[in-house]
C-alpha positions in Angstrom: -8.3 18.0 11.1 -4.8 19.2 11.7 -4.3 22.8 10.6 -1.7 23.4 7.9 1.5 24.9 9.0 3.9 27.1 7.0 6.8 25.3 5.5 9.9 25.6 7.6 12.1 23.1 5.8 12.9 21.9 2.3 12.8 18.3 1.0 15.6 16.9 -1.2 16.3 13.4 -2.6 19.4 11.9 -1.0 22.7 12.8 -2.7 26.2 11.6 -1.9 27.2 15.0 -0.3 24.3 14.6 2.2 26.0 11.5 3.9 28.6 13.5 6.0 25.7 15.7 7.3 23.7 12.7 8.6 25.6 12.3 11.8 22.8 12.5 14.3 22.4 9.4 16.5 18.9 8.9 14.9 20.5 8.4 11.5 23.6 6.5 12.4 22.0 3.0 12.3 20.9 3.7 8.7 24.3 4.5 7.3 24.6 1.2 5.3 21.1 1.8 3.8 21.8 5.4 3.0 25.2 4.7 1.4 23.7 2.0 -0.8 20.9 4.4 -1.8 23.3 7.2 -2.7 25.7 4.9 -4.6 23.0 3.4 -6.8 20.8 6.4 -7.1 22.3 8.0 -10.2 22.7 4.8 -12.2 19.2 3.7 -11.4 17.7 7.0 -12.4 19.4 6.7 -15.7 18.3 3.1 -16.2 14.7 4.1 -15.3 14.8 6.9 -17.8 16.0 4.6 -20.5 14.1 1.4 -19.9 11.4 2.3 -17.4 12.7 -0.3 -15.0 11.6 -0.3 -11.4 14.3 1.0 -9.0 16.0 -1.6 -6.8 17.8 0.8 -4.4 15.9 2.5 -1.6 14.4 5.9 -2.3 15.4 8.5 0.3 14.0 12.0 1.0 15.8 14.3 3.5 14.3 17.3 5.2 16.7 20.2 5.8 16.1 23.3 8.0 15.2 26.3 6.0 18.3 28.0 4.5 20.5 25.6 6.3 22.4 22.3 5.8 21.1 20.8 9.0 19.1 17.6 8.4 15.9 17.4 10.4 14.4 14.1 9.2 14.4 11.5 6.5 12.2 8.8 5.0 13.4 5.6 3.4 11.1 3.8 0.9 11.6 0.6 -1.0 9.5 -1.5 -3.4 8.4 -4.9 -2.3 7.9 -6.5 -5.7 9.3 -6.3 -9.1 6.2 -4.9 -10.6 6.4 -1.9 -8.3 2.7 -2.2 -7.3 3.6 -2.2 -3.6 6.1 -0.1 -1.7 7.1 0.0 1.9 8.0 2.9 4.3 11.1 1.2 5.7 12.3 4.0 8.0 11.0 7.4 9.1 13.4 9.3 11.4 13.2 12.8 12.9 15.5 14.8 15.1 13.2 17.8 15.7 10.8 16.7 18.5 8.8 19.9 18.4 7.8 19.5 14.7 7.9 15.7 14.5 4.3 15.4 13.4 4.6 18.0 10.6 7.9 16.7 9.4 6.7 13.1 9.3 3.5 14.0 7.5 5.3 16.1 4.9 7.9 13.5 4.2 5.3 10.7 3.9 3.2 12.7 1.6 6.1 13.7 -0.6 7.5 10.2 -0.8 4.1 8.8 -1.9 3.7 11.5 -4.5 7.1 10.7 -6.0 6.3 7.0 -6.6 3.5 5.9 -8.9 2.1 2.8 -7.1 -1.2 1.6 -5.8 -0.3 0.1 -2.4 1.9 1.1 0.5 2.7 -0.7 3.8 4.3 0.8 6.9 4.8 -0.3 10.5 4.9 1.5 13.9 5.3 0.6 17.5 2.0 0.2 19.3 3.1 2.8 21.9 4.0 5.4 19.2 0.7 7.2 19.0 2.1 10.1 17.1 3.4 7.9 14.3 0.2 5.9 14.2 -1.8 9.1 14.0 0.3 10.4 11.1 -0.1 7.1 9.2 -3.8 7.2 9.6 -3.9 10.8 8.3 -2.2 9.6 5.2 -4.8 6.8 4.7 -3.1 3.9 6.3 -5.2 1.3 8.1 -4.0 -1.4 10.6 -3.8 -4.9 9.2 -1.8 -7.0 11.7 -0.2 -6.7 15.1 3.1 -8.4 15.8 5.3 -9.0 18.8 9.0 -8.6 17.9 11.4 -11.1 19.5 15.2 -11.1 19.5 17.2 -14.3 19.7 20.9 -13.7 20.5 23.4 -16.4 19.8 24.8 -16.2 23.3 21.3 -17.1 24.7 21.7 -20.6 23.4 23.9 -21.8 26.2 22.1 -19.6 28.8 18.8 -21.1 28.1 19.9 -24.7 28.5 17.4 -25.9 25.8 19.4 -27.5 23.0 16.8 -29.7 21.5 17.3 -28.4 18.0 21.1 -28.9 17.7 21.2 -32.6 17.1 21.0 -34.1 13.6 17.8 -35.9 14.6 16.0 -32.7 15.4 14.3 -32.8 12.0 11.4 -35.3 11.9 12.3 -38.3 9.8 9.5 -37.8 7.4 10.7 -34.3 6.5 13.6 -33.1 4.4 15.8 -30.0 5.2 16.5 -28.1 2.0 18.1 -24.7 1.3 16.2 -21.9 -0.4 17.0 -22.0 -4.1 15.3 -21.1 -7.3 13.9 -24.7 -7.4 12.6 -24.7 -3.8 11.4 -21.0 -3.7 7.9 -21.9 -5.2 7.3 -24.2 -2.2 8.2 -21.5 0.3 6.1 -18.9 -1.6 3.1 -21.2 -1.5 3.6 -21.7 2.2 3.7 -18.0 2.9 0.7 -17.4 0.8 -1.3 -19.9 2.9 -0.2 -18.3 6.2 -0.8 -14.7 5.0 -4.2 -13.0 5.5 -6.1 -12.5 2.2 -6.2 -8.7 2.3 -2.5 -8.4 3.0 -1.7 -11.0 0.4 -3.6 -8.9 -2.2 -1.8 -5.7 -1.2 1.7 -7.3 -1.3 1.1 -8.8 -4.7 4.2 -10.9 -4.3 5.6 -13.5 -6.7 8.2 -16.2 -6.4 10.8 -13.8 -7.9 10.0 -11.2 -5.3 10.6 -13.7 -2.5 14.0 -14.5 -3.9 14.9 -10.9 -4.4 14.0 -9.9 -0.8 15.7 -12.9 0.8 18.8 -12.8 -1.5 18.5 -16.6 -1.6 19.2 -16.9 2.2 16.8 -19.4 3.8 15.9 -23.0 4.6 12.8 -25.2 4.3 11.3 -28.3 5.8 9.7 -30.3 3.0 7.2 -33.1 3.2 8.5 -35.3 0.3 5.4 -37.4 -0.3 3.4 -34.3 -1.3 6.3 -32.1 -2.2 5.2 -29.2 -0.1 7.0 -27.0 2.4 5.6 -27.2 5.9 8.0 -24.8 7.6 10.6 -22.3 6.4 12.8 -19.4 7.4 14.3 -16.7 5.2 16.1 -13.4 5.4 14.1 -10.2 5.2 16.9 -7.7 5.7 19.3 -6.0 8.1 17.8 -4.9 11.4 18.6 -1.3 12.4 19.5 -2.4 15.9 22.0 -5.0 14.7 21.5 -8.5 13.4 19.0 -9.5 10.7 15.2 -9.7 10.4 14.0 -13.2 9.4 10.6 -14.5 8.4 9.7 -17.9 10.0 6.6 -19.5 8.6 4.9 -22.7 9.8 2.0 -24.4 8.1 -1.2 -23.9 10.3 -1.7 -27.7 10.1 1.9 -28.4 11.3 1.9 -26.4 14.5 3.5 -29.4 16.3 6.8 -28.5 14.6 7.3 -25.7 17.1 10.1 -27.0 19.2 13.0 -29.1 18.1 12.2 -28.8 14.3 11.9 -25.0 14.2 14.9 -24.6 16.5 17.0 -26.7 14.2 15.7 -24.6 11.3 16.8 -21.4 13.0 20.2 -22.8 13.9 20.8 -24.0 10.4 20.0 -20.5 9.1 22.3 -18.8 11.6 25.2 -21.2 10.9 25.0 -20.7 7.1 23.8 -17.1 6.6 24.0 -15.1 9.9 26.9 -16.4 11.9 27.1 -14.7 15.4 24.3 -12.3 14.6 21.0 -11.7 16.4 17.9 -13.0 14.7 14.7 -10.8 14.9 11.4 -12.7 14.5 7.8 -11.7 14.7 4.9 -13.5 16.3 1.1 -13.1 16.5 0.3 -12.1 20.1 -2.4 -14.8 20.2 -0.2 -17.6 18.7 0.4 -19.3 22.0 2.3 -22.3 20.6 4.8 -20.0 18.9 5.1 -17.7 21.9 5.8 -20.7 24.2 8.5 -22.0 21.8 10.2 -18.5 21.6 10.4 -18.4 25.4 11.8 -21.9 25.6 14.3 -20.9 22.9 15.6 -18.1 25.1 14.4 -15.3 22.8 13.5 -11.9 24.4 10.4 -9.8 23.5 11.5 -6.3 22.6 8.5 -4.5 21.2 5.0 -4.7 19.7 4.4 -3.4 16.2 1.4 -2.6 14.0 1.5 -3.3 10.3 -0.5 -0.8 8.3 -1.4 -0.5 4.6 -2.8 2.0 2.2 -4.2 1.0 -1.2 -5.5 3.2 -4.0 -7.4 0.9 -6.4 -8.0 2.7 -9.7 -11.4 2.0 -11.2 -11.3 1.1 -14.9 -13.7 3.1 -17.0 -16.7 0.9 -17.9 -17.8 0.6 -21.5 -21.0 2.3 -22.5 -23.1 -0.9 -22.6 -26.4 1.0 -23.1 -25.2 2.7 -26.3 -23.7 -0.5 -27.6 -27.0 -2.4 -27.0 -28.9 0.4 -28.8 -26.7 0.2 -31.8 -27.1 -3.6 -32.0 -30.9 -3.3 -31.7 -31.0 -0.7 -34.5 -29.0 -2.9 -36.8 -31.4 -5.8 -36.2 -34.5 -3.7 -36.8 -33.1 -2.3 -39.9 -32.7 -5.8 -41.4 -36.4 -6.6 -40.5 -37.9 -3.5 -42.2 -39.5 -4.1 -45.7 -37.3 -3.2 -48.6 -38.7 -0.3 -50.7 -38.7 -0.5 -54.4 -36.3 1.9 -56.0 -37.7 4.9 -57.7 -37.1 4.8 -61.5 -34.7 7.4 -62.8 -36.5 9.7 -65.3 -35.3 9.6 -68.8 -33.7 12.7 -70.1 -33.2 13.5 -73.8 -29.7 13.3 -74.9 
């Protein structure tokens, strides 16, 4: 077990005056997220105090050097559902390489202690052994491994494969529909099917959570005879390296859609929601059909990532069944006992 080290930094919730101090290259890609968190932080704290509402803005902790205004690290957390039962470690950045392990561990521990929730998810590159080790120390266990692919708009012409650009790219038996409040239950059901049971339980996601995360940006391929979605793409959020992260889901029984149909789905999403932006997608390393399609599309593999989770299921106190049963038995036996004749009250002279 790692020996404890004396505290050489202080941890503070992000405030507006911190933003000019976060100029290190490690923090610059997060400026949009940090500005939003600082802007909404005070109103949300007031709303949470008044109505106990779950925060919408990211929660940020910043580590400063002792007796200094030099930021050394920060952690960004955000809830993944309206109920607040699952939160995600979105970003964990450090500038002090010498104390990276201790900084990361202290920030993670402090962030989880500040939020009353039962489940956490986080991700780390497969080659980042230090980050993986810190997450394991905090109780995280690996659930899924993903390859991360980037599809740049300029790669469309370079690849020479334009099968999905024509209007006939969608199979005639399927309907292309935008993600709306009416079609969201279909995409939610599709993602529930494609998600592993343990991860599905941890995420605890509802239709409203899917709409919140995607901001309504997405498209679906619907099989009209059964009124079910067989493929869909939606927004997850902004990618720190530029562009947007998207979730592409295909029904396991409709793997033949990889090709013209899924390419058309991605192009439709880019034209309407992410013009001229890079799209970042994930893929199972053993999903050979998806990997072959991504290569044909002209996408480039950038990294491999491990998704990890930590759950604290609180046991509910069990009722004392034994004492309840004893009381019931005593009540039944009392009714079966013979009734005694009352003793006469002695007469007393008046």
